[in-house]
DRENDO-1510 file (C-alpha; in Angstrom, 1 decimal, always signed):
<recs>
REC; n; res; u; v; w
REC; 1; MET; -38.8; +36.2; +201.5 .
REC; 2; ARG; -36.2; +36.6; +198.9 .
REC; 3; PHE; -32.5; +35.6; +199.3 .
REC; 4; ARG; -29.9; +38.0; +198.0 .
REC; 5; PRO; -26.3; +36.7; +198.4 .
REC; 6; ASN; -23.7; +39.2; +199.6 .
REC; 7; ARG; -21.4; +38.9; +196.6 .
REC; 8; VAL; -18.7; +41.2; +198.0 .
REC; 9; GLY; -18.7; +39.2; +201.2 .
REC; 10; ILE; -18.5; +35.9; +199.4 .
REC; 11; THR; -15.7; +37.1; +197.2 .
REC; 12; SER; -13.7; +38.4; +200.1 .
REC; 13; LEU; -14.2; +35.1; +202.0 .
REC; 14; MET; -13.2; +33.0; +199.0 .
REC; 15; LYS; -10.0; +35.1; +198.6 .
REC; 16; SER; -9.0; +34.9; +202.3 .
REC; 17; ASP; -5.9; +33.1; +203.5 .
REC; 18; GLU; -8.0; +30.9; +205.8 .
REC; 19; ALA; -10.2; +29.7; +202.9 .
REC; 20; GLY; -7.1; +29.0; +200.9 .
REC; 21; ALA; -5.5; +27.0; +203.7 .
REC; 22; GLU; -8.7; +24.9; +204.2 .
REC; 23; VAL; -8.9; +24.2; +200.4 .
REC; 24; ARG; -5.3; +23.1; +200.5 .
REC; 25; ARG; -5.8; +20.9; +203.6 .
REC; 26; ILE; -8.8; +19.2; +202.0 .
REC; 27; ALA; -6.8; +18.5; +198.8 .
REC; 28; GLU; -4.0; +17.0; +200.9 .
REC; 29; ARG; -6.4; +14.7; +202.7 .
REC; 30; ILE; -7.8; +13.5; +199.4 .
REC; 31; ALA; -4.2; +12.8; +198.2 .
REC; 32; SER; -3.4; +10.9; +201.4 .
REC; 33; ALA; -6.6; +8.8; +201.0 .
REC; 34; ALA; -5.8; +8.1; +197.3 .
REC; 35; GLU; -2.2; +7.0; +198.2 .
REC; 36; SER; -3.4; +4.7; +201.0 .
REC; 37; THR; -6.0; +3.1; +198.7 .
REC; 38; THR; -4.0; +2.7; +195.5 .
REC; 39; GLY; -0.4; +3.0; +196.6 .
REC; 40; GLY; +0.2; +5.5; +193.8 .
REC; 41; ASP; +2.1; +8.8; +193.8 .
REC; 42; PHE; -0.4; +11.7; +194.3 .
REC; 43; ARG; +0.5; +15.4; +194.8 .
REC; 44; THR; -1.5; +18.5; +195.5 .
REC; 45; ASP; -1.4; +21.8; +193.7 .
REC; 46; SER; -3.3; +25.0; +194.5 .
REC; 47; ALA; -3.5; +28.5; +193.1 .
REC; 48; LEU; -5.2; +31.8; +194.0 .
REC; 49; ARG; -6.7; +33.6; +191.1 .
REC; 50; ALA; -8.9; +36.7; +190.7 .
REC; 51; HIS; -12.1; +35.0; +192.0 .
REC; 52; ARG; -11.4; +31.9; +194.1 .
REC; 53; TRP; -8.9; +29.3; +195.4 .
REC; 54; ARG; -8.4; +26.2; +193.3 .
REC; 55; ALA; -6.7; +23.0; +194.4 .
REC; 56; ALA; -6.1; +19.7; +192.6 .
REC; 57; VAL; -4.9; +16.3; +193.4 .
REC; 58; ILE; -2.7; +15.1; +190.6 .
REC; 59; GLY; -1.3; +11.5; +190.1 .
REC; 60; ASP; +0.4; +9.3; +187.5 .
REC; 61; TYR; +3.9; +10.6; +187.4 .
REC; 62; SER; +5.4; +7.6; +185.7 .
REC; 63; ARG; +6.0; +9.3; +182.4 .
REC; 64; HIS; +8.7; +11.9; +181.7 .
REC; 65; ASN; +7.3; +15.5; +182.1 .
REC; 66; ALA; +3.8; +14.0; +182.8 .
REC; 67; ALA; +3.5; +16.1; +186.0 .
REC; 68; GLU; +3.8; +19.5; +184.4 .
REC; 69; ARG; +1.5; +18.6; +181.5 .
REC; 70; THR; -1.0; +17.1; +183.9 .
REC; 71; ARG; -0.9; +20.2; +186.1 .
REC; 72; ARG; -1.3; +22.6; +183.2 .
REC; 73; ALA; -4.2; +20.7; +181.7 .
REC; 74; LEU; -6.0; +20.2; +185.0 .
REC; 75; LEU; -5.6; +23.8; +186.3 .
REC; 76; GLY; -6.5; +25.1; +182.8 .
REC; 77; GLY; -9.7; +23.1; +182.8 .
REC; 78; MET; -10.5; +24.3; +186.3 .
REC; 79; ASP; -10.0; +27.9; +185.1 .
REC; 80; GLY; -12.1; +27.4; +182.0 .
REC; 81; ALA; -8.8; +27.5; +180.0 .
REC; 82; GLU; -8.2; +31.1; +180.9 .
</recs>
């Protein structure tokens, strides 16, 4: 038996609001766990692009403008620097 993934179905699932909400919830749980373990300042960021949801947990906001640079670098890396 050969397995053939339903690419259209997978793509529509990955772009659904429910999948995006779950990705966001998971990132928020990771941020909460990191804060409780390290006591640091962690935030979440998520984005919907053409093919999938992305979410990140970002920390280390002690430097001026570090948050935006970190966000751009992290999301750029997740997107393959699109």
